[in-house]
DOPA-853209 format. One record per residue: residue number from 1; residue in three letters; x, z, y of N, C-alpha, C, CB in turn. Coordinates in Angstrom, 2 decimals, padded with zeros to 5 digits, always signed. Glycine has a CB too. Layout:
<nodes>
i | aa | n_xx | n_zz | n_yy | ca_xx | ca_zz | ca_yy | c_xx | c_zz | c_yy | cb_xx | cb_zz | cb_yy
NUM | ALA | X | Z | Y | X | Z | Y | X | Z | Y | X | Z | Y;
...
</nodes>
This chain:
<nodes>
i | aa | n_xx | n_zz | n_yy | ca_xx | ca_zz | ca_yy | c_xx | c_zz | c_yy | cb_xx | cb_zz | cb_yy
1 | MET | +003.27 | +064.31 | +079.46 | +002.34 | +065.32 | +079.83 | +003.10 | +066.57 | +080.28 | +001.39 | +065.62 | +078.68;
2 | THR | +002.75 | +067.08 | +081.42 | +003.41 | +068.29 | +081.93 | +002.48 | +069.48 | +081.78 | +003.84 | +068.11 | +083.40;
3 | ARG | +003.10 | +070.54 | +081.47 | +002.32 | +071.76 | +081.35 | +002.26 | +072.49 | +082.67 | +002.91 | +072.66 | +080.29;
4 | LYS | +001.17 | +073.12 | +082.86 | +001.00 | +073.93 | +084.06 | +001.50 | +075.33 | +083.75 | -000.50 | +073.95 | +084.54;
5 | LYS | +002.42 | +075.85 | +084.60 | +002.96 | +077.19 | +084.37 | +001.94 | +078.22 | +084.81 | +004.29 | +077.40 | +085.13;
6 | SER | +001.77 | +079.20 | +083.97 | +000.83 | +080.26 | +084.33 | +001.56 | +081.31 | +085.17 | +000.19 | +080.90 | +083.05;
7 | ALA | +000.89 | +081.82 | +086.13 | +001.46 | +082.84 | +087.01 | +001.12 | +084.22 | +086.46 | +000.94 | +082.69 | +088.48;
8 | LYS | +001.81 | +084.56 | +085.39 | +001.57 | +085.84 | +084.76 | +002.41 | +086.90 | +085.45 | +001.88 | +085.79 | +083.25;
9 | ARG | +001.80 | +088.02 | +085.72 | +002.54 | +089.15 | +086.30 | +002.73 | +090.19 | +085.21 | +001.80 | +089.76 | +087.54;
10 | PRO | +003.91 | +090.75 | +085.15 | +004.10 | +091.81 | +084.17 | +003.31 | +093.05 | +084.60 | +005.61 | +092.14 | +083.99;
11 | SER | +002.71 | +093.70 | +083.62 | +001.99 | +094.93 | +083.95 | +003.01 | +096.03 | +084.20 | +001.01 | +095.33 | +082.81;
12 | SER | +002.56 | +097.09 | +084.87 | +003.49 | +098.15 | +085.27 | +004.08 | +098.88 | +084.08 | +002.80 | +099.13 | +086.16;
13 | GLY | +003.41 | +098.93 | +082.96 | +003.92 | +099.66 | +081.81 | +004.67 | +098.81 | +080.83 | +002.81 | +100.32 | +081.12;
14 | SER | +004.84 | +097.51 | +081.04 | +005.43 | +096.63 | +080.03 | +006.89 | +096.32 | +080.29 | +004.65 | +095.35 | +079.95;
15 | GLY | +007.60 | +097.19 | +080.98 | +009.04 | +096.97 | +081.14 | +009.39 | +096.05 | +082.27 | +009.60 | +096.44 | +079.89;
16 | GLY | +008.44 | +095.61 | +083.06 | +008.75 | +094.77 | +084.21 | +009.46 | +095.59 | +085.27 | +007.47 | +094.13 | +084.78;
17 | SER | +010.18 | +094.92 | +086.13 | +010.90 | +095.66 | +087.16 | +009.92 | +096.18 | +088.20 | +011.98 | +094.79 | +087.83;
18 | SER | +010.16 | +097.36 | +088.63 | +009.30 | +097.96 | +089.66 | +010.12 | +098.15 | +090.91 | +008.69 | +099.33 | +089.18;
19 | ALA | +010.54 | +097.06 | +091.49 | +011.39 | +097.11 | +092.68 | +010.66 | +097.73 | +093.85 | +011.87 | +095.73 | +093.06;
20 | GLY | +009.36 | +097.59 | +093.89 | +008.59 | +098.14 | +095.00 | +008.66 | +099.65 | +095.06 | +007.16 | +097.72 | +094.89;
21 | SER | +008.60 | +100.33 | +093.92 | +008.60 | +101.79 | +093.94 | +009.97 | +102.33 | +094.32 | +008.18 | +102.34 | +092.57;
22 | GLY | +011.03 | +101.66 | +093.94 | +012.37 | +102.12 | +094.29 | +012.66 | +101.98 | +095.77 | +013.41 | +101.38 | +093.50;
23 | SER | +012.16 | +100.89 | +096.37 | +012.44 | +100.69 | +097.79 | +011.61 | +101.63 | +098.66 | +012.18 | +099.24 | +098.18;
24 | ARG | +010.46 | +102.04 | +098.16 | +009.65 | +102.99 | +098.93 | +010.36 | +104.32 | +099.07 | +008.28 | +103.19 | +098.27;
25 | ALA | +011.03 | +104.76 | +098.03 | +011.73 | +106.04 | +098.06 | +012.89 | +106.00 | +099.04 | +012.24 | +106.41 | +096.66;
26 | ARG | +013.53 | +104.85 | +099.15 | +014.67 | +104.75 | +100.06 | +014.25 | +104.71 | +101.52 | +015.48 | +103.52 | +099.74;
27 | SER | +013.09 | +104.19 | +101.79 | +012.69 | +104.05 | +103.19 | +012.02 | +105.30 | +103.74 | +011.75 | +102.88 | +103.33;
28 | SER | +011.72 | +106.26 | +102.86 | +011.11 | +107.50 | +103.34 | +012.14 | +108.33 | +104.08 | +010.50 | +108.30 | +102.17;
29 | PRO | +011.69 | +109.20 | +104.98 | +012.64 | +110.00 | +105.74 | +013.41 | +110.96 | +104.83 | +011.92 | +110.79 | +106.83;
30 | ALA | +014.63 | +111.30 | +105.24 | +015.48 | +112.17 | +104.45 | +014.83 | +113.54 | +104.28 | +016.86 | +112.31 | +105.10;
31 | LYS | +014.88 | +114.05 | +103.06 | +014.23 | +115.32 | +102.77 | +015.21 | +116.47 | +102.77 | +013.53 | +115.25 | +101.44;
32 | GLY | +016.46 | +116.22 | +102.93 | +017.46 | +117.28 | +102.94 | +018.79 | +116.75 | +102.48 | +017.02 | +118.44 | +102.06;
33 | PRO | +019.76 | +117.64 | +102.37 | +021.09 | +117.19 | +101.98 | +021.13 | +116.77 | +100.51 | +022.11 | +118.29 | +102.23;
34 | THR | +021.97 | +115.79 | +100.23 | +022.15 | +115.33 | +098.86 | +023.05 | +116.29 | +098.11 | +022.74 | +113.89 | +098.83;
35 | GLN | +023.13 | +116.13 | +096.81 | +024.01 | +116.97 | +096.00 | +025.46 | +116.81 | +096.43 | +023.86 | +116.64 | +094.51;
36 | ARG | +025.84 | +115.60 | +096.78 | +027.21 | +115.36 | +097.21 | +027.51 | +116.06 | +098.53 | +027.46 | +113.86 | +097.36;
37 | MET | +026.57 | +116.01 | +099.46 | +026.76 | +116.69 | +100.74 | +026.89 | +118.20 | +100.53 | +025.59 | +116.39 | +101.70;
38 | LEU | +026.07 | +118.76 | +099.67 | +026.13 | +120.19 | +099.39 | +027.45 | +120.57 | +098.73 | +024.95 | +120.61 | +098.49;
39 | ARG | +027.90 | +119.74 | +097.79 | +029.15 | +120.03 | +097.08 | +030.34 | +119.98 | +098.04 | +029.36 | +119.04 | +095.94;
40 | ILE | +030.39 | +118.96 | +098.88 | +031.51 | +118.83 | +099.81 | +031.47 | +119.95 | +100.85 | +031.48 | +117.45 | +100.51;
41 | GLY | +030.28 | +120.30 | +101.30 | +030.14 | +121.42 | +102.24 | +030.65 | +122.72 | +101.64 | +028.69 | +121.59 | +102.66;
42 | GLU | +030.34 | +122.95 | +100.36 | +030.82 | +124.16 | +099.68 | +032.34 | +124.14 | +099.53 | +030.16 | +124.31 | +098.30;
43 | LEU | +032.91 | +122.99 | +099.21 | +034.36 | +122.88 | +099.09 | +035.04 | +123.19 | +100.42 | +034.76 | +121.48 | +098.59;
44 | ILE | +034.48 | +122.66 | +101.51 | +035.03 | +122.93 | +102.84 | +034.92 | +124.41 | +103.16 | +034.31 | +122.08 | +103.93;
45 | ARG | +033.76 | +125.01 | +102.86 | +033.54 | +126.43 | +103.14 | +034.57 | +127.29 | +102.40 | +032.11 | +126.85 | +102.74;
46 | HIS | +034.78 | +126.98 | +101.11 | +035.75 | +127.74 | +100.33 | +037.16 | +127.58 | +100.87 | +035.71 | +127.30 | +098.87;
47 | LYS | +037.53 | +126.37 | +101.27 | +038.89 | +126.14 | +101.76 | +039.13 | +126.85 | +103.09 | +039.15 | +124.64 | +101.92;
48 | VAL | +038.17 | +126.76 | +104.01 | +038.33 | +127.43 | +105.32 | +038.38 | +128.94 | +105.12 | +037.17 | +127.04 | +106.29;
49 | ALA | +037.51 | +129.48 | +104.26 | +037.52 | +130.92 | +103.98 | +038.85 | +131.34 | +103.36 | +036.34 | +131.30 | +103.05;
50 | GLU | +039.37 | +130.52 | +102.47 | +040.66 | +130.81 | +101.84 | +041.79 | +130.82 | +102.88 | +040.97 | +129.78 | +100.74;
51 | LEU | +041.78 | +129.85 | +103.79 | +042.81 | +129.80 | +104.84 | +042.75 | +131.05 | +105.71 | +042.63 | +128.54 | +105.71;
52 | LEU | +041.53 | +131.49 | +106.02 | +041.38 | +132.68 | +106.86 | +041.79 | +133.95 | +106.09 | +039.92 | +132.81 | +107.35;
53 | ALA | +041.42 | +134.04 | +104.84 | +041.73 | +135.24 | +104.05 | +043.23 | +135.38 | +103.80 | +040.98 | +135.19 | +102.71;
54 | ARG | +043.90 | +134.28 | +103.59 | +045.34 | +134.32 | +103.32 | +046.18 | +134.42 | +104.59 | +045.75 | +133.10 | +102.54;
55 | GLY | +045.55 | +134.25 | +105.74 | +046.30 | +134.33 | +106.99 | +047.16 | +133.12 | +107.24 | +047.15 | +135.56 | +107.01;
56 | GLU | +046.78 | +131.98 | +106.68 | +047.58 | +130.76 | +106.84 | +047.42 | +130.13 | +108.21 | +047.20 | +129.75 | +105.77;
57 | ILE | +046.37 | +130.51 | +108.94 | +046.19 | +130.02 | +110.30 | +046.86 | +131.05 | +111.22 | +044.64 | +129.82 | +110.66;
58 | HIS | +047.94 | +130.65 | +111.82 | +048.72 | +131.58 | +112.63 | +048.16 | +131.66 | +114.04 | +050.20 | +131.16 | +112.67;
59 | ASP | +047.26 | +132.62 | +114.23 | +046.62 | +132.83 | +115.53 | +046.35 | +134.32 | +115.66 | +045.30 | +131.98 | +115.67;
60 | ASP | +046.69 | +134.88 | +116.82 | +046.52 | +136.32 | +117.03 | +045.07 | +136.76 | +116.96 | +047.11 | +136.73 | +118.36;
61 | VAL | +044.17 | +135.95 | +117.53 | +042.75 | +136.30 | +117.54 | +042.20 | +136.31 | +116.11 | +041.94 | +135.31 | +118.42;
62 | LEU | +042.54 | +135.29 | +115.33 | +042.06 | +135.21 | +113.96 | +042.70 | +136.27 | +113.07 | +042.32 | +133.83 | +113.39;
63 | ALA | +043.95 | +136.64 | +113.38 | +044.63 | +137.68 | +112.59 | +043.99 | +139.05 | +112.82 | +046.12 | +137.72 | +112.96;
64 | SER | +043.39 | +139.26 | +113.99 | +042.82 | +140.57 | +114.31 | +041.34 | +140.68 | +113.95 | +042.99 | +140.87 | +115.78;
65 | HIS | +040.75 | +139.64 | +113.37 | +039.33 | +139.65 | +113.01 | +039.15 | +139.26 | +111.54 | +038.53 | +138.71 | +113.92;
66 | VAL | +038.14 | +139.85 | +110.93 | +037.70 | +139.40 | +109.62 | +036.54 | +138.45 | +109.87 | +037.29 | +140.62 | +108.67;
67 | VAL | +036.70 | +137.20 | +109.44 | +035.73 | +136.16 | +109.76 | +035.00 | +135.73 | +108.49 | +036.42 | +134.95 | +110.44;
68 | THR | +033.68 | +135.62 | +108.60 | +032.85 | +135.16 | +107.49 | +032.42 | +133.72 | +107.75 | +031.61 | +136.08 | +107.30;
69 | ILE | +032.47 | +132.89 | +106.72 | +031.99 | +131.51 | +106.79 | +030.78 | +131.43 | +105.87 | +033.13 | +130.46 | +106.38;
70 | PRO | +029.56 | +131.69 | +106.39 | +028.40 | +131.69 | +105.51 | +027.92 | +130.31 | +105.09 | +027.28 | +132.39 | +106.19;
71 | GLU | +028.18 | +129.29 | +105.90 | +027.62 | +127.97 | +105.58 | +028.41 | +126.87 | +106.26 | +026.16 | +127.89 | +106.00;
72 | VAL | +028.46 | +125.72 | +105.59 | +029.01 | +124.50 | +106.18 | +028.00 | +123.40 | +105.92 | +030.43 | +124.13 | +105.57;
73 | ARG | +027.57 | +122.75 | +106.98 | +026.66 | +121.61 | +106.85 | +027.42 | +120.35 | +107.18 | +025.41 | +121.76 | +107.78;
74 | ILE | +027.20 | +119.32 | +106.37 | +027.93 | +118.08 | +106.58 | +026.95 | +116.96 | +106.86 | +028.81 | +117.74 | +105.35;
75 | SER | +027.33 | +116.03 | +107.73 | +026.45 | +114.92 | +108.10 | +026.31 | +113.97 | +106.91 | +027.01 | +114.16 | +109.34;
76 | PRO | +025.22 | +113.18 | +106.89 | +025.00 | +112.26 | +105.75 | +026.13 | +111.27 | +105.53 | +023.73 | +111.51 | +105.96;
77 | ASP | +026.84 | +110.88 | +106.59 | +027.95 | +109.93 | +106.41 | +029.27 | +110.64 | +106.09 | +028.11 | +109.09 | +107.67;
78 | LEU | +029.24 | +111.96 | +105.94 | +030.39 | +112.79 | +105.57 | +031.50 | +112.75 | +106.61 | +030.92 | +112.36 | +104.24;
79 | LYS | +031.19 | +112.44 | +107.85 | +032.22 | +112.34 | +108.89 | +032.31 | +113.62 | +109.73 | +031.93 | +111.16 | +109.80;
80 | ILE | +031.24 | +114.40 | +109.80 | +031.22 | +115.60 | +110.63 | +030.79 | +116.79 | +109.78 | +030.27 | +115.42 | +111.85;
81 | ALA | +031.58 | +117.84 | +109.82 | +031.24 | +119.08 | +109.11 | +031.08 | +120.18 | +110.15 | +032.34 | +119.46 | +108.04;
82 | THR | +029.91 | +120.81 | +110.16 | +029.65 | +121.92 | +111.07 | +029.86 | +123.21 | +110.29 | +028.21 | +121.85 | +111.68;
83 | VAL | +030.86 | +123.98 | +110.73 | +031.23 | +125.22 | +110.06 | +030.61 | +126.37 | +110.85 | +032.79 | +125.38 | +109.95;
84 | TYR | +029.73 | +127.13 | +110.19 | +029.09 | +128.28 | +110.84 | +029.95 | +129.51 | +110.59 | +027.64 | +128.50 | +110.30;
85 | VAL | +030.24 | +130.23 | +111.68 | +031.21 | +131.31 | +111.67 | +030.58 | +132.59 | +112.21 | +032.46 | +130.93 | +112.49;
86 | MET | +030.94 | +133.74 | +111.59 | +030.51 | +135.03 | +112.11 | +031.61 | +136.05 | +111.84 | +029.15 | +135.47 | +111.46;
87 | PRO | +032.20 | +136.60 | +112.92 | +033.16 | +137.68 | +112.72 | +032.44 | +138.93 | +112.21 | +033.93 | +137.99 | +114.04;
88 | LEU | +033.14 | +139.73 | +111.43 | +032.57 | +140.95 | +110.90 | +032.15 | +141.86 | +112.06 | +033.57 | +141.66 | +109.95;
89 | GLY | +030.92 | +142.30 | +112.03 | +030.39 | +143.13 | +113.10 | +029.72 | +142.31 | +114.19 | +031.49 | +143.95 | +113.71;
90 | GLY | +029.90 | +141.01 | +114.18 | +029.25 | +140.14 | +115.16 | +029.84 | +140.21 | +116.56 | +027.82 | +140.46 | +115.22;
91 | LYS | +031.01 | +140.79 | +116.70 | +031.63 | +140.91 | +118.02 | +032.73 | +139.86 | +118.19 | +032.22 | +142.33 | +118.22;
92 | ASP | +032.99 | +139.51 | +119.42 | +034.05 | +138.54 | +119.78 | +033.86 | +137.18 | +119.12 | +035.42 | +139.09 | +119.39;
93 | VAL | +032.63 | +136.69 | +119.14 | +032.33 | +135.40 | +118.50 | +033.00 | +134.27 | +119.26 | +030.80 | +135.17 | +118.43;
94 | LYS | +032.89 | +134.28 | +120.60 | +033.44 | +133.18 | +121.41 | +034.95 | +133.03 | +121.23 | +033.12 | +133.41 | +122.89;
95 | PRO | +035.75 | +134.13 | +121.33 | +037.19 | +133.95 | +121.13 | +037.55 | +133.44 | +119.72 | +037.90 | +135.26 | +121.38;
96 | VAL | +036.80 | +133.86 | +118.71 | +037.08 | +133.41 | +117.34 | +036.80 | +131.92 | +117.21 | +036.23 | +134.21 | +116.32;
97 | ILE | +035.67 | +131.48 | +117.76 | +035.33 | +130.05 | +117.69 | +036.35 | +129.23 | +118.48 | +033.91 | +129.80 | +118.23;
98 | THR | +036.78 | +129.73 | +119.62 | +037.79 | +129.04 | +120.42 | +039.10 | +128.92 | +119.65 | +038.03 | +129.78 | +121.76;
99 | SER | +039.49 | +129.99 | +118.95 | +040.73 | +129.95 | +118.16 | +040.63 | +128.97 | +117.01 | +041.05 | +131.34 | +117.63;
100 | LEU | +039.48 | +128.96 | +116.35 | +039.29 | +128.00 | +115.26 | +039.34 | +126.57 | +115.78 | +037.97 | +128.26 | +114.54;
101 | ALA | +038.71 | +126.33 | +116.93 | +038.72 | +124.99 | +117.52 | +040.14 | +124.59 | +117.93 | +037.77 | +124.93 | +118.74;
102 | ARG | +040.92 | +125.55 | +118.39 | +042.29 | +125.28 | +118.79 | +043.14 | +124.89 | +117.57 | +042.90 | +126.51 | +119.50;
103 | ASN | +042.83 | +125.46 | +116.42 | +043.58 | +125.18 | +115.19 | +042.88 | +124.17 | +114.28 | +043.82 | +126.46 | +114.43;
104 | LYS | +041.95 | +123.43 | +114.86 | +041.14 | +122.48 | +114.09 | +041.99 | +121.44 | +113.37 | +040.15 | +121.79 | +115.01;
105 | GLY | +043.04 | +120.96 | +113.98 | +043.90 | +119.94 | +113.35 | +044.53 | +120.43 | +112.07 | +044.98 | +119.50 | +114.32;
106 | PHE | +045.07 | +121.64 | +112.10 | +045.69 | +122.22 | +110.91 | +044.64 | +122.44 | +109.82 | +046.38 | +123.56 | +111.25;
107 | ILE | +043.49 | +122.99 | +110.20 | +042.43 | +123.27 | +109.23 | +041.94 | +121.97 | +108.60 | +041.25 | +124.02 | +109.90;
108 | ARG | +041.76 | +120.95 | +109.42 | +041.29 | +119.66 | +108.91 | +042.29 | +119.05 | +107.93 | +041.04 | +118.69 | +110.08;
109 | THR | +043.59 | +119.17 | +108.24 | +044.63 | +118.66 | +107.34 | +044.58 | +119.37 | +106.00 | +046.01 | +118.83 | +107.98;
110 | GLU | +044.42 | +120.70 | +106.03 | +044.36 | +121.47 | +104.78 | +043.10 | +121.14 | +103.98 | +044.42 | +122.97 | +105.09;
111 | VAL | +041.99 | +120.95 | +104.68 | +040.74 | +120.57 | +104.01 | +040.88 | +119.19 | +103.38 | +039.55 | +120.59 | +105.01;
112 | ALA | +041.54 | +118.27 | +104.09 | +041.72 | +116.90 | +103.57 | +042.55 | +116.90 | +102.29 | +042.40 | +116.02 | +104.63;
113 | LYS | +043.49 | +117.83 | +102.17 | +044.29 | +117.91 | +100.95 | +043.43 | +118.35 | +099.76 | +045.47 | +118.89 | +101.14;
114 | THR | +042.42 | +119.14 | +100.05 | +041.53 | +119.64 | +098.99 | +040.52 | +118.60 | +098.56 | +040.81 | +120.90 | +099.45;
115 | LEU | +039.94 | +117.90 | +099.54 | +038.90 | +116.92 | +099.26 | +039.51 | +115.58 | +098.89 | +037.96 | +116.77 | +100.47;
116 | ASN | +038.83 | +114.87 | +098.05 | +039.29 | +113.53 | +097.68 | +038.35 | +112.52 | +098.33 | +039.34 | +113.34 | +096.12;
117 | LEU | +038.42 | +112.44 | +099.66 | +037.56 | +111.53 | +100.41 | +038.40 | +110.52 | +101.16 | +036.66 | +112.31 | +101.39;
118 | ARG | +037.79 | +109.42 | +101.53 | +038.49 | +108.41 | +102.31 | +038.86 | +108.95 | +103.69 | +037.63 | +107.14 | +102.45;
119 | TYR | +037.92 | +109.68 | +104.31 | +038.15 | +110.26 | +105.63 | +037.92 | +111.76 | +105.56 | +037.24 | +109.61 | +106.70;
120 | ALA | +038.79 | +112.51 | +106.21 | +038.56 | +113.95 | +106.32 | +037.52 | +114.16 | +107.41 | +039.90 | +114.74 | +106.64;
121 | PRO | +036.50 | +114.96 | +107.16 | +035.46 | +115.15 | +108.17 | +035.98 | +115.90 | +109.39 | +034.29 | +115.90 | +107.57;
122 | ASP | +035.43 | +115.55 | +110.55 | +035.74 | +116.25 | +111.78 | +035.05 | +117.61 | +111.71 | +035.29 | +115.43 | +113.04;
123 | LEU | +035.78 | +118.67 | +112.02 | +035.23 | +120.02 | +111.91 | +034.73 | +120.50 | +113.26 | +036.28 | +120.99 | +111.36;
124 | ARG | +033.54 | +121.08 | +113.25 | +032.96 | +121.69 | +114.44 | +032.58 | +123.12 | +114.08 | +031.73 | +120.89 | +114.97;
125 | PHE | +032.92 | +124.04 | +114.93 | +032.67 | +125.45 | +114.66 | +031.57 | +125.97 | +115.56 | +033.95 | +126.27 | +114.85;
126 | LEU | +030.56 | +126.61 | +114.95 | +029.43 | +127.18 | +115.68 | +029.17 | +128.60 | +115.20 | +028.16 | +126.32 | +115.52;
127 | GLU | +028.55 | +129.37 | +116.07 | +028.15 | +130.73 | +115.71 | +026.99 | +130.67 | +114.72 | +027.76 | +131.55 | +116.97;
128 | ASP | +027.07 | +131.51 | +113.70 | +025.98 | +131.59 | +112.72 | +024.91 | +132.52 | +113.26 | +026.51 | +132.09 | +111.33;
129 | LYS | +023.72 | +132.00 | +113.40 | +022.62 | +132.78 | +113.99 | +021.60 | +133.24 | +112.95 | +021.92 | +131.96 | +115.05;
130 | THR | +021.88 | +133.07 | +111.67 | +020.90 | +133.44 | +110.65 | +020.66 | +134.94 | +110.60 | +021.35 | +132.95 | +109.30;
131 | PHE | +021.71 | +135.74 | +110.86 | +021.54 | +137.18 | +110.85 | +020.63 | +137.63 | +111.98 | +022.90 | +137.89 | +110.95;
132 | GLU | +020.82 | +137.04 | +113.16 | +019.95 | +137.35 | +114.31 | +018.51 | +136.94 | +114.02 | +020.46 | +136.64 | +115.58;
133 | GLU | +018.34 | +135.78 | +113.41 | +017.00 | +135.30 | +113.10 | +016.31 | +136.19 | +112.08 | +017.05 | +133.85 | +112.58;
134 | ALA | +017.05 | +136.66 | +111.08 | +016.48 | +137.57 | +110.08 | +016.08 | +138.89 | +110.72 | +017.49 | +137.82 | +108.93;
135 | THR | +016.88 | +139.39 | +111.63 | +016.56 | +140.63 | +112.32 | +015.32 | +140.45 | +113.19 | +017.74 | +141.10 | +113.19;
136 | ARG | +015.21 | +139.32 | +113.85 | +014.04 | +139.04 | +114.68 | +012.78 | +138.98 | +113.84 | +014.22 | +137.71 | +115.45;
137 | ILE | +012.85 | +138.35 | +112.69 | +011.68 | +138.26 | +111.80 | +011.30 | +139.64 | +111.28 | +011.96 | +137.30 | +110.62;
138 | ASP | +012.30 | +140.45 | +110.92 | +012.01 | +141.83 | +110.47 | +011.32 | +142.64 | +111.56 | +013.30 | +142.53 | +110.05;
139 | ARG | +011.78 | +142.48 | +112.80 | +011.14 | +143.19 | +113.91 | +009.70 | +142.73 | +114.09 | +011.92 | +142.98 | +115.22;
140 | LEU | +009.48 | +141.42 | +113.96 | +008.11 | +140.91 | +114.07 | +007.21 | +141.46 | +112.97 | +008.11 | +139.38 | +114.01;
141 | LEU | +007.72 | +141.49 | +111.76 | +006.93 | +142.01 | +110.64 | +006.64 | +143.50 | +110.77 | +007.64 | +141.74 | +109.33;
142 | ASP | +007.53 | +144.22 | +111.44 | +007.33 | +145.65 | +111.63 | +006.50 | +145.99 | +112.87 | +008.65 | +146.34 | +111.72;
143 | SER | +006.11 | +144.98 | +113.65 | +005.32 | +145.25 | +114.85 | +003.92 | +145.74 | +114.45 | +005.22 | +143.97 | +115.75;
144 | PRO | +003.29 | +146.56 | +115.30 | +001.98 | +147.13 | +114.97 | +000.90 | +146.08 | +114.69 | +001.51 | +148.02 | +116.09;
145 | LYS | +000.89 | +144.99 | +115.43 | -000.13 | +143.96 | +115.23 | -000.02 | +143.32 | +113.85 | -000.02 | +142.88 | +116.30;
146 | VAL | +001.19 | +142.97 | +113.45 | +001.39 | +142.33 | +112.15 | +001.12 | +143.34 | +111.03 | +002.82 | +141.76 | +112.03;
147 | ARG | +001.54 | +144.58 | +111.23 | +001.30 | +145.62 | +110.24 | -000.20 | +145.80 | +109.98 | +001.92 | +146.95 | +110.69;
148 | GLN | -000.96 | +145.71 | +111.07 | -002.41 | +145.86 | +110.97 | -002.98 | +144.69 | +110.17 | -003.07 | +145.93 | +112.37;
149 | ASP | -002.49 | +143.48 | +110.43 | -003.00 | +142.29 | +109.74 | -002.62 | +142.26 | +108.26 | -002.48 | +141.04 | +110.42;
150 | THR | -001.43 | +142.71 | +107.94 | -000.97 | +142.61 | +106.56 | -001.33 | +143.85 | +105.74 | +000.53 | +142.40 | +106.54;
151 | GLY | -001.73 | +144.92 | +106.38 | -002.09 | +146.13 | +105.66 | -000.88 | +146.94 | +105.27 | -002.88 | +145.79 | +104.44;
152 | ARG | +000.28 | +146.66 | +105.89 | +001.49 | +147.44 | +105.63 | +001.40 | +148.78 | +106.35 | +002.77 | +146.67 | +106.08;
153 | SER | +001.99 | +149.79 | +105.77 | +002.01 | +151.12 | +106.42 | +003.34 | +151.41 | +107.00 | +001.63 | +152.20 | +105.44;
</nodes>
């Protein structure tokens, strides 16, 4: 005599595996940078800022400017790091970015010594536009139409 196997399903609260809920989270679109991406971006930012502050990058343009590195964003595969740069006063942005790009090999080598990654990320330097955007928003908020709507004096 053979027994018929019952097709019992484990209930969701009884310790059964919930593989469906885990796979749903993975297939959803990315919501932002991971903790690892943020940590590596911060390490790169600190290293590049340190190189600039100590004058280890031997370039006349960089030696004559005080450069701020407000943010570094890194791609999800950790292969590309976008370094946002702003010289103090916001002047001579193009020559500073050109100088950094010219010394990219040295900077990347120094960053690779700091990071413990399989591949050192490729560095790309861009102008930081957050200060301009903040100024634009402040001007909008101070405009007469917005002041009237918000009740600001």
